[in-house]
N, C-alpha and C positions, 0 to 999 in steps of 0.2 A: 421261738426263743427271741426275747426282746434284746435289742442292742443295749449295751451298757453306756450310760452317759455320766459325766462327772458334774458335780455341782459344788460351787464355792460360795459360802455365806458371805455377803457384803456386810461390813461393819465399819463404824466410825465415819470418816470422810467419804469413803466410797459409797456407804449407804445413803448419806445425805446428797451426794452428787446424783445418785440414781433417782432420788426423789425429785430433785430440781429438773432433771432431764424430762420427767414425765409432764412437767408443766410447760415445757418449751413447745412451740409449734412444730409439728412433724415436718412442715414445709421448710422451716428455718434450719432444722437439723439436716435435711436433705441438701440444702444450699451449701451449708458449712462443710458437709461431708464431701460434696463434689469439688468444692474449692480446694480442699486439702489434697485431693487425689486426682485433680484434672490432668489429663494428658496434654502435652504441648500441642499446639494447633499446627496443621499443615498450612503454612503461610503461602505456598506456591499454588494451591488448588485454584484453578480457573483464573489465574492471573495472566497478565500480559507476558508473552514469551516470544523470543526471537532465536534464530539459529543461523549458522554459517551457511548451510544449504538444507533443503527439504525435499527429499523424495517422498516422504510422508510428513505430514504437517507437524510443526513443532508443538502446536497447542494440544496435540494428542498425548504429550507427555505430562500435562498437568490437568487433564480433564476428569481424573478420578476413575477412569475406566481401565482396568488392568488388561483388557483385550485390545486396546488401541496403542499406537506407539509412534514416536518420532524416529525417522530414518534419514541419515545424512547421505550426501553423494558418496558413491562407492570409491574406495581406494584413495580417498583424500584425507591427509592428516597434516596439520591439526584440523579438527572440526569442533564446533562448540554449540552449546545450548545454554541460553541465559534466560532468567526469569526476573521480572520486576515485582518485588514484593509490595510495592505501593508506597512504602515509607521506610525509613531507617528502622530496622527491626532487630530484636535480639534473636540470634540464631544459635540453637543448641545442638542440632543434629541434622545431617542430610542422609536421605536414603535414596539409593538409585536402583531401580528394578531394571537391570540390563536384559535386553534380548540376546539371543545367541551371538549376534554380530556385535561384539562389545569391544572394550578397550583394555589393553594390557597395562598402559600407563596413562594416567590423566591427572589433572589438577582441579581442585575446587577453589574458585576465586570469588572475591567480593569486591564491590564497587559502590560508591556513592553517587556517581554521575554517569554510569554505563559507558565509561570511556577509559578511565584509569583503574586498572585492576590490581588487587593484592592477592597473592597466592596464600590460601589458608591451609591447604593440605595437598600433599602429592601422594598418589596411590600407585603402587607398582605391583606387578606379579599377577595381574588379572588373567583368568583363564577363559577360554571360549566356552560359550554356553549360557543358558539362562542363569542369572545369579542376582542376588541382592547385596549391595555394598552399604554398610552403615558406617558413617563417619561422624564422630563426636566433635563438636566445635564450641567455641565460646567467642562469638564475634557479633559486631553490630554493623550491618550494611543494608542497603536498599535492594541492590542487585546481587544475584548469586549466579555463577556460571560454572558449568562443567566443561572443561577444556581438554579434549581428548588428543593426545599426542602420538600414540602408537596403537595400532590394531592388535588384538590378541592373536596368538599363533593360529594359523590356518583360517583366519577371518579374511576372506577375499572380497568382502562387501564394504559397507561403511560402518557407522556407529549407530546403534539403535537402543532407545530407552523406552520401556513400557510406561514407567512413571517416575517422575522426579518429585520427591517430597522434601520440603524444607521445614523442619520442625522448630518451633520457638514461640516468641511472644511478639505480636504486631506492635509497631511503634505508633506514635500519635500521627494524626493526619488522616484525611478522607481516603478511603480505598480507591485505587485507580482501576477503572474498567478496562478490560483488554481491548474494548472497541472504542475507547475514548481518543479523540485526536489530541495532539500535543497541546498543552496549556498555552493559551495566548494566540493560537493559530486560527485561521479560517480557511474555508474552501475557496481558493483563489482560481479555480478552473471554472466555476459556475458561470454560465452565459458567455464564455469566451469563444474565440474563433477555433474551429477544428479543422482537421484534414484527415483523410483516410485513403488507404490503397484502393478500396472499393466500398460501395454502400448500397445494399438492397434496402436498408433503412438508414437515414441520415445520421452522420456521426454527431451532429449538433444535438441530437436527442440524448446523447450520453453525457451532456453537461448542462441539461435544462432544469436539473433539480427534481426531476420526476422519475422515480424508479419503475413506473409503469410504461415508460417509452424507452427505446433502446436503439443502439447502433447495431447493424447487422452487415457483415462482410459478404462477399461472394461465396457460394458454397464450395467446399472442397478445394479451396485455394490457399495454399501455405507457401511462404509466410504471408500474413495479412496484418495490417497495422492501422491504428488511428493515433493522432496526436493532437495536443491542445497548445495553443499560443496563450501564455499567461499575460501577455501584454507588455511586459517588462522583465528584466532579469530579477528574479525573486528568490528568497530563501525557502527552499523546499525541504519540509520536515517529514512528510508522510504521504503515501499514495494509498488510496482505498479503491479497489476495483470491484464493482458490483456485477459479477458475471451472471448472465442468463444461463439456462441449461447447457446450451451449445457453447461450451467455453474452451480454453486452452489447457493442455497438460503442461506444456513447456512454453515459456514466453520470456521476454525481456522487458524490463522497465528501463527506459533510456532517457537521458537529458541532453539538451543541446542549447547553445547560445544563438545559433544561426539558422536552425531548422534544416541543417545540411550535414554537419559533423556531429555524430552522436556518441555519447558516452554510456556504456551499459552500467547501470547501478545495481540491478538485481536480476538473477537468472533463476526463477523459481521452477520447480517441477512438481506439480500437484495433479495427479491423474484421478480427478474426482468430477464425473459428469454430473451436472445439475446445478441449480442455483447456488452460488456461494459468494462470499466476500473475502477477498485477499487484501490484507493491509501490510504495507512495508514501510518501516521507518527509514528515512533518507537523511542526508546531510549534504547540502550543496546549493549552489546558486546557478539557476538555469531559467531560461525564458520559455523553452519548449519541453514538454513531457510526452513521451511516446510509449505506447504499449505495442510491442512487436510479437505477435503470436506466431509460434514456430510449428507446433504440432497439436492437433486436436485431442481432447480427452477421449478415453475409450467409450464408445457408444455415441460419439458425436459425428453424424454423418452429414452435417450441414456446414455452416461457416463458423465465424466467431461473433459473439454477441455480447455486448456490454450494456447493462441498464444505466449505470452511472459511473463516471470516472471522477473521483474527488482527489484534489491535490491541496493538501494542508500546508500552510506556511505564511510567510508575510510577503505582501506584494512590494516589489521594489519601485523606485521612481520611474515614471514613464520616460521613455527615451525622448530626447529633445528633437524637435523638427528643424530641418536645415532652413534657416531664414533666407529670404531672397537677398542676394548681394545688392547693396545700395548702389545706385547709379551716381556718377559724378554730377553734382548739381550744376546747372548752367547759371551763368552770371546774367541776371536780368538787365544789367546796365549795358552789356555789350550789344552794340547795334548789329542787327542782322545784315548780311550783304544784300544789297538790292539785286533783284533778279533782272535779267535783261528783258526788255519788252518782247512779247511774243512776236516772232516774225509773221508777217502776213502770209497766209496760205495762198498758193496759186489757185485761181479758180478752176473748177473741174470742168472738164468737157461735158457737153450734154450727153446723157446716156442714150443708147439705141433704143428705139421703141420696142416694147415687148411683143413677141409673136402672137398672132391671133390663135386662140385655143382651137384645138382640133375637135370638130364636132363628133359626138359619140354616134355609133351606128344605131339605126332605128331599133328600139326595144331594149338597148343595153342600160345597165344600172351603173352609177358611179362607184368607183372602187372604195371611197370613204365617204359614206353618206354623212350629212351635217350632224346627225345625233350620235355618231360613233366617236368614243374617246379612245385614242391610241395610247396604250400603256407602254411607256418606254422601259 
C-alpha cells in the first residue's frame, strides 16, 4: 500500500515564483536559507576564561567537551567563573551545564571592563544533580560571569560546570586568543636576575626565552620556589608558567617589593602531570615575582621544573642609585700650615756581627735547596 501524498497546484504569483527559483543558483538558495534559520553562535567557545579558584581548570568549561569541567574550591561561596567574549557582543541566551555539585542561588553578570559588574539575572531554587539551566537575556557586554552565592542542598563540595555556553552575535573587533598576553604588555622577566630554593638546573634557564631549557629544583623537596627580579617596581598584568612534566599541583604566585615580604596573588590547584602552561591575570605593582610550589602533581616523583616563566606588564623606572655625598671643597687660597722640620734622628749603635753559620754534618743536605719555592 502506497502512502497517500497531497498535492496543491501552484497558480498565479506562486507559479511564477517557482519558475524564478529554478533560475537561482542552488548555492545562493542554500546561503539564504541558512541565514534565515541560523542558530545563535556560542560566543564562549574556547575563549579566555578565569575563575575565583580552580580544582579543575576553568578553560574546561568552554572547551566544547561535555566530559570535562571546571571545579571550584570546596565549600567556598561565593565562587565565580568569567569568560571574555573578545569584544562587546549581543547576548541572547546563557546555558549552563551544571555537574552534580552545583548552585542553588547564582547570578549572571555582565561587564565591559572585567571589573565593574552588572547583575543581569538572579537564579534561585537550583537542585543538586546534573542539570542544564537556560536563561534568556537581551544584553550587550564583553565579559560574562556566573557568580555562585549558595551551594545546592547536600552539596558538600564546590561549584562545578561541565560547559558554559553564551549564545548571541559577536561584536566588532578582532577575536582575543585565550593565550594572548595583555595588549600593550611585554615579557619583562626575560633575561632578568633569578633566585631559587635549589637548582639541579639553573633558574636562569627559566627566563632565557628558550622553552627547551628549564629550571629544576631538588627532587622530592617541598616547598620549592624560584623568583625573578624585574629590575624595578613594575605594573604586572599576567604571569605565564610553562611547566615541564614534573610540575606542581598546588602552588602560589607571589609578588614583593623587597624580595623578603611576599603577597600571595593566586593560589592555583591543578593536578595535571605533564607539560602545561598556566596563565594568570594579575593587577599590581611589584619588583619581584615568585612561584612557590607546595605539592607535586600526581605522578611527579621528581622535583619542580619550569621551562619558562613569563611576566607580562610594563617595566617601571629603574631605582635611583645613591650618589656619593659631596665633600666640602677646600679653599685653595688658604695657606697650609708649615710642618715642623723633621728632627734629626739619633745615630744607631753599630749592630752586633752575625754569628758564623753552623757547618752541616758530612753528607747532609740543606733543608731548603736553592731551587725550592716555599708556598705560603
